[in-house]
N, C-alpha and C positions, 0 to 999 in steps of 0.2 A: 504494500500500500504506500503510495506517495502521499505525503501530507501537504495539502495546499490550504490556504485560507478560504473561507467562504467568499472572499472577494473574487477568487477565480471563477466562481459560479456566476456572479454578477457580470464580470467581464465577458465571459463566454456568451451569456444571454444578450448583452448589449451588442456584441459583434454579430450575433445571429440576427437580431432585430435590424441592425444597420444594413446587413447584407440583403435583407428583404425589403429595404427601402423605408423602414420605420425610423425616423430620426427624432421623434418626440420622446421625452423622458417617460419611463414607465414606473408607476407607483409600485411599491413593494407588494401591495395587496391586489394589484391589477391582474386579471386573468391573462395568461400567456397562450394557452393551448385551446381552451374552450371558446375563447374569443376569436381565435383564428390568427392571432399575431404570429405564432410559431406553428410549425407543422410537425408531423410525426417523425421526420428525419431529425429535426432539431431535438425532439423529445428523446430519441434514441441516443443522440450524441451527449445530451445532458445526463441521461441515465448511465452511459458508459463512464463519464467523468465521475459521477457519484460512486460507481462501483470500483473504479480503478484508483481514484485519488482519496476517497473517504472510506473505502472498505464496506460500503453499504450493499447488502445482499437484497436486490430488488426482486429476486425469485422467491422470496419468502411468501408463503401462502397468505399471511396476514397483511401484506403490503397492499395499500390502496393507491392506485395510480392518480387519483384526484388529489393526493398530497403533493403533487408536482406542478400544480397549475399557476402558482405565483412565486415570485422571487422570495418572498418571506417564507413560504412553505418549504421551498428547496433549501434555503439557508438553514432553517430550523432543523430539517432532516439531517443535513451535513453536520450541524453543531451537535446534535444528539449522538451521532455516530462517532464524532471526535471525542466526546466525553466518555463514551463507552470503551473506546480503544485503549 
């Protein structure tokens, strides 16, 4: 597991939004995926970052994909994993 700060998550999301032509700031609690700002490819890339850099096992049967819809939710998930490690 590589240890990165939750800022890596925010930076990755910002780059993905910019690549898709979204230049406006995104609030921490603004929907990323259900709103259509990001697509399933971006979701997969973010999930891979969470698994490789934060050691989060997203294959866990108790994991709920809706926990990844906002920056705040993603950062909270990464923080919880960092504390448990």
